[in-house]
Structures are given as C-alpha cells and as structure tokens.
N, C-alpha and C positions, 0 to 999 in steps of 0.2 A: 494734524488729525488723521487717524488712519482712513484709507479709502475703503470704499465697498469691496473693491478688488483684494485688498490685502486682508480683510475680514473674512472673505470667502475663501481666500487661498489658505488661511490660518485653519479654517473650519474643515477644509477638505483634508488637510494633512493631520487631522485630529490634534493640533496644537491649540492650547487655550489662547484667548485674546484677553490680555490682562488691561486692568482699568487704565494703567500707564500708556498702553498703546492707543487709548482713545482720548488722552488729555493733550491737547496742544500746548498746554502752559507749562508742562513739567520741564521742558528744555529752556523756556523763557526764565522758569524760576532759577535754574543754574546761571544764566547770564546775569540775572539780577543780582544774585549772591556775589559773583564775580565783579560786577560793577561797584557794589558797596564795598568790597574789598579794595578796589582800585581807589575809591573816593577817600577811604580811610587812610591809605597810604600816601595819597596826595595831600591830604589835611595834615598828616604828619611832617611830610616834606616842607609844607608852608610854614608850619609852626617853627620847625628846626632852622628854616632860612631867616624867618622873623627874629629868632633869638640870636643868630649869628649877627644879623644886621645891628641889633641893639647892643650887642657886646662890642662890636666895631665902633659904633658910635661912642660908647662909654670910653673905650680905649683912646680914641682921638681926642676926647675932651681932657685927657689927663696931661 
C-alpha cells in the first residue's frame, strides 16, 4: 500500500495518485495468476506422466 510519504510526494510534484497505487492486492493478483498457470502446467505434466506409465504397462503386458 502506498505510504503517506509517497502520496505527499506525488501531490507535491503534481502527479496523480492512481487507484492502483493505493491497492496492495494488484501485485498479489499477478502472483495468483502466475500460480494458477504453474498449477495448470503441473497438472498437464502429471497427466502426461500418468499416460506414459499406463502405456508402459500396456506394452509390458504384450
């Protein structure tokens, strides 16, 4: 979250303080989206490895 000093500095320099500057969660949201992407890739890897294991079992039974 933006500190009081950052807000005062922005006001003194005539810069606008955006809503995003005051939101502590906007960076967390990016991290959450990255985590979801990693989890999806991990799930795909698990499914692929499971398929490979099943194919190996089928080949060994022949």
